[in-house]
N, C-alpha and C positions, 0 to 999 in steps of 0.2 A: 270712395269719397265720403260716404256716410259715416264709415267707421272713423275716419280721421276727424270729421266734424265733431262727432261725439267725444272723442279723446281730447280734442283741443278746446272744447267748450264753445263751439261755433253754432250759431243758429241756422246755418245752411251748409251745403257741401263745401268741402275744403279744396281750394285750388290756389295757386300762387302762394304757397306756403313753403318755407325753407326750414328744415328740421335738422337738429344735431342730436344724435343719440350717444349715450355713454357706452363704454366698453361692456358693461354688464347687462345691457338691454337685450331682452329676449322677445322675439316675435312669435306669438302663439295664435290664439283665436282672434285677438284684436291687436292692432298695432300698439306698441308700448308708448308711454308718455315720453315725449322728447325732453332732453335735459335743457334745451334752449331752442327757441324758434322765433321767426319773424315772418311777416306776411306782406302781401300787396293787395289786400282785400279793400273794398270800399270803406268799410267801417265795422265796428262791433267785435273786433278780435281782441282777446285779452293778452295781447303780445305787442311788442313794438313793430312799427312799420319797417319794411326792409331798408336797411342801410348796408350796402355791400361791404364797405370798409369795416363796420362794426361786426358784421357777421363773420367776415374773414378773421378778425382778431379773436373772436370767441372760438372759432374752430381751431385756429393755430394754438391758442392757449391750452385748449383741452388736449390736443395732440402732444404738446410739449409736456404736460403733466403726466400723460400716459407713458411717455418714453423716458421720463426722468428716473434716475436710479433711486 
């Protein structure tokens, strides 16, 4: 949790966060920075609050770009 908090720029542990990673993301010592993320934290997160429909659109758009010729 602490590693994600640092990576996402959060002042406390990260939970209720939803992350999308790009195809080139590599997990090494620390989690990679997500390409897109949303949260359900009380406040203070530098990302939009979770909107399931918007999150799904982001994920689908990224998958479609990945599979396009």
